N, C-alpha and C positions, 0 to 999 in steps of 0.2 A: 502495499499500500503506501502510496506516497501522497503528496501535500495535493488539494486542489489550484487550480490556478489563481483563485482569488487568495488563498492561503501564502501562495509564494509571493505575489506582489506583495500582502500584509508582512510578511519576514523580510523581503526586500527594502521597502519603509522602514519596517525597526532596523537593520542592519544600517542604513543609510543615517537615519538620527543618532542612532549610537557611535557611531562613526563620528560624524558632527561635533556632540558633543564630547567625545573623548578627545578627539585633536584639541579642542578647544581647553581641557583639563589641561594637556598637553604643555599647551602655551602657557598657562599660568607656572605650571613646576617647573617650564626652561629656568622662566624667570626669576624661581624662589630659590633656583639649584647655581644661581650665577656665583663665579668664587666669590668669596667674601674678601674685598679689599684690606690689606694690612695698614693703610693710613687712613681707614677710618677710626675714627676715637672713639672705642668703644671700651668698656672694662675689657678685664681678663674673663670675668665670670662670665659677662654677657657675651662675649667671643666665644666661648667653651658652650654656651648654649646657641648661638649661632649655628655652629660648626655640628651640633647635634641635629639641630634642626634640617640644615641642608642634608645632611645622611637619613635622614627621614623621607625628606623630601625627593632627594636622587631613589630612592627605593620606590617612590610611588612612581615617579617618571617612568620608571624601567618596568613597571606592571601597567603601567596606562598603556606605553610604548607596544608590549605587545601584545596586551588586549587588540588595540587598532590593528597592528599586524593580523593577530588570529580572525577579525570583523573584515578585513578586504579580502581574505582567504576564504572567508564562509561566503560572500560576495561573488566570489570567482565561482564555487561549488554549488550556488544556486542552482545550475540548470541542471547540474549532473545527477545520474537516476538515483544515485546512491546518496544524495544529499536528504539529510536527515536521518539518516540509520546510523546506530552507534556504531562502532569503530570495535566494539569488544564483542556484545552477542549477537549482533547483524537486524535487531529489532527496532522498529521505527519510532523513532524521540517523540514525544508528543509535543504537540504543536504549543501548547502553555511552555513547553520550556524553550524552548526555538525563542519564543517569544520572551522570555525573560532573559534567557542569555543567548543569543542569535550565534555566538561563535563555540559553543558548546558542541562536542563530537561524542558525548557518550549519555545513556540514559543516567536516570537517576539510581537506579539498583548497579550499574557499574562503577559509577564514579564513586560511589558511597564504599565499594571492597578495592578502591586505587590508592 
């Protein structure tokens, strides 16, 4: 069983919306992860906080960049006959799961086992 034409259009719309919002988030994280200039007059503790925050933001940026890559992959695979098929058990991934996490490649059961 595969998705209907209308369901695929809905999924494509959701993927495009996710790509747009994730790319906006990436831009914000890139701004937050710019190097901290040593000539900025901030105290030692504040500098340590800034370095820690930069590390957290670097991690979030990396996750967002990975997500957008997977979203683009999902958009490319949308026309494949096996789109929405769990890569582990080969069962159809429910439409609700695809709409919540469009880049997902496993069903809930297989995802929980990983």
